[in-house]
N, C-alpha and C positions, 0 to 999 in steps of 0.2 A: 403371461406371454408379453405382457405391455411392460409390466415391472423388469423383465428380463432386457426388453429393448430400450427402455429409459437407463437402466443400469449399464447397459454397453454404450450407450450415446453418452451419459455423464462422464464414463472412464474414457471415452475416445477424445472429449471436450478437455479433460485434464491433462491427457498426454499432450495436446495441441499447445493449451497454455503454458506446462512445463516447459513445452520446446520452444515456445515462444520467450519465456524468460532466459532460457540458456542462450539464445541466439542472441538476443538484446545485449546480455553481458558480455559475449564473444564480441561483437560488433562495435561496441564502445568502446573497449581494450583498444581495438585496431584504431577507433578514431581519434582515441585520445592521443596513441602513437603519432598519428597524423599531425594532429594540432600541435604536439610539442613541437614534432620535426621540422613541419612547413610554417606553421603561422608564428608560435614563440620563438623557432629558429631560425626565422625569415633573416637574413644578411643585413636587410635595413635596419635593424632593430640594434646593431653594434657597432661600435667604432670600427671605422675601415672595411666596414661591409663584411668582418669576421666574426662568427658566432663563438670563436675563441675570446677574443677582445670583450672589454666591458660594455654592457650596454649602452647607448644613447642615453644621455641622462634626460631623466624623466619618462625613458620607454619603459612602461610596465610589463611588456609582453618579453622585451628580452630579459627582464629582474627575474620573470617565474622561469623563463628557460633555464638561468642560470641554478636551479633548484637540483638538478640533476635527473636521474635516469628514474628516479620514482614520482616525478613529475606527472608522466602520462598515466599511471595507473589513478594518480589522486583525481587526474580529470576525467578519468573514466568512472569513478564513484562517483563524481559530483554529477555527471552527463546520467548515470543510472537512478540517482536520486530524482533527478527531473523527468525522467521519461516515465519512472514506475508512479511517480505524483500523478501524471497527467492520467495515465492508466488506470490507478485506483479512484481518480476523481470524476472519470468517465463511466467505470464500472459502477460506482457508488450513486453517482447521478440516475444510471439506469436502474437501479435496484430501489430506490426511492420512490420512483414512478411519476407520473405526471404532475403531480399538486403535493401541496404539503403533506407530511405524513402523519403530523398530530390533527390536521384537521379530517383527513382520511379515517384515522380511528374516532374520530369523534363522531363523525356520520355513520361510520357502521355500529357505534355503540347506540346510537338512537334509533336507527333503524331493526336494529338486534331488538332491543328494548321495546319497539312498538309491534313486532312479531313482522317485521316486512323482510322476510329473509331473501325472498327472490331481486328484490331493488338492492339487498345489501352486495349480492352476488354481481348484480348488473354494476355497482360502485366498483367492485374491484376488477371488472373488466375494464373500465373507464379509466380506472388509478395507474393498471398495470406496476411491475416491480416485482420485488422479492418480499415486502409487506403484504402486497394484495395477493399473491399466489399462496401465502401462507393463510392468511383470512379466508381465501376461498375455499380451500381446501376444507377449513373447519365450517363455514357455513353450508358446503355440499352435503359434506357428513349429518351435520344438524338437521338438513333437509330432509335426508334419506332415512333418519331414527325416529324423526319426531312422530310418525303417524305409525310407527313399528309397537305393536303391543305385546310380541313375542318374545322381547329381552327386557330384562332386568333394568331398570334405571340406573343402577350402578357400574353396569357393564356398558351402557350408553353414553355414558359421560368420559369412560376410560376409552371408550373408542373414538370419540369426538378428539380428546387429548392424544390420544397416538398419533392420529391422523394430521393433527397440528405440528405434534412434535417431530413425525417424519419429514413432513414436508419443510420445516425449520431446518433441519440437518441438511438436507439436499441443499438448500438456500445458502448456509453459511460458509461453505467453503470458498465459493465465488466471492463475497463478502471479504472474507480474510486473505483471500488468494494473494500472494507477493508482497504481503506485509512484513514477513520474515526477512524480505530482504533488506526493507529499511533498518531492523535492529541489526543486521547483519553488517550493513554498511558504516553504521554508525560506530560500530566497534572495531572494524577494520580500518577505517578510516584515522581513527585516533591513534590505532596502533604504526599505521604507516606514517602519519606524521611524527611519530615518535621516532620510528627507525631512520627517518630522514633527518631529523634532527640530531640523533646518535652519530650517523654518517657524517654529516657536517660537521660536527665537532670533534670526531676525531680526525678529519680533514684540517681543522681550523688547528688543533694543538700539535699535529705533524708538521706544520707549516711553524709555529713556534719554537718546536725543538728543532729547526735547522742550525747548522754549526752555523756562529757567527750572527750577522743579523738576520732577525727573523723574517721569512717571507711574507711581507705584507699584503701582496697581491692573494697568496694562498690563504691566507687568514681571513681575510675580506670573503673570499670565495666561499671558504668552508662554514663561516658565521652566515653569510646570506642563504647559503643552501639550506642550512640548519634551520632558519626561521622562516622560510619560503615553505617548505614540508608542513613544518608547524603549523601555518597560518591556513594552508589548503587543508592538511587532516581534518583540524578543529571546526573549520567552517563547514566543510563537508559532513563531518559527524552531527555537528548543531543544525542542519538543515532536515538531516534524515530523521533527528528526534522529533524536530516540530512536525515533521510531516507525519511520523507514525502515530505522535500522539494525538494530530489532528484526524486522520481517519480512523483511529481506534474510537475516539469519542464518535463521528458519525456513525460508524456501526452499533456503538451502544446504543445511539439513538433508534435507529432503524430495529433492534433488538427489542428494546423497551415498549415499542409502537406495537410489535409483533406479540409480545407476552400481553399487553394491557388489552387490545383485541382478543385475544384468546380466552383471556380471564374474562371478560364479557361474555363471548358466547358461550361457555359454558356455565357461567353463571347463570345467564338467561334459560338455557335449554333446562336446566337443574329445576329454576323456580317454575318453569311453564308444564315440564312434565307432571312434580309434585300437583300442581294445581289440577291435572287432570285427574288425579286420583282419588 
């Protein structure tokens, strides 16, 4: 019954988180459009107060406005990178717990080696977070089976490993949630910048193909549009890749701590039980 309830709670939490991500993406696209239209497109940024004119000299807001209709999407992607970076940093901070993970794992190893399982469980309660949850599950099963003489040693070890693995599988989706957004943004931003570049160059070459003297204004507009979209796309993609690698390395450090503590628990349990035989 408890398993069914926890499964239902987990499904509800996943649905809410998925809804949160979808809502954030939709809202930030709208924000991107509003920033492009009202902030970048503010008449004060242009000669004569007309967005159709050249930007005021040195005014970068007006220059980015001239990037065209793809700029709002690029802004939205950039906002998504920062928003989900904050969300991931907060989530992984909670998953890590209250103290240093390496120090926590070292304390657990020493306590388990000394047979202080109850004290090790208390350490998990103080630490909190994903690593502590997984370690606590293993320790509780350790305590439960340590004085059970009706089950074979090999089966006991398997049961402890299974509890650790199941708890890890429950924690991992929370750790890896929304990482795919960084990978997607990294690809989409690059392609969006490339699309803006192509459209800007088409506009530039169309201006050059005019009969008689080329349209210098149209040529300059097309080239600037191409370069602005390239800059936004490549810059956003680079940030997304940096955050993706940063959070992946943090998750790897957490899983390494889980594996190290789990191995110590199983190894110590096996040695202790063999000593009783």
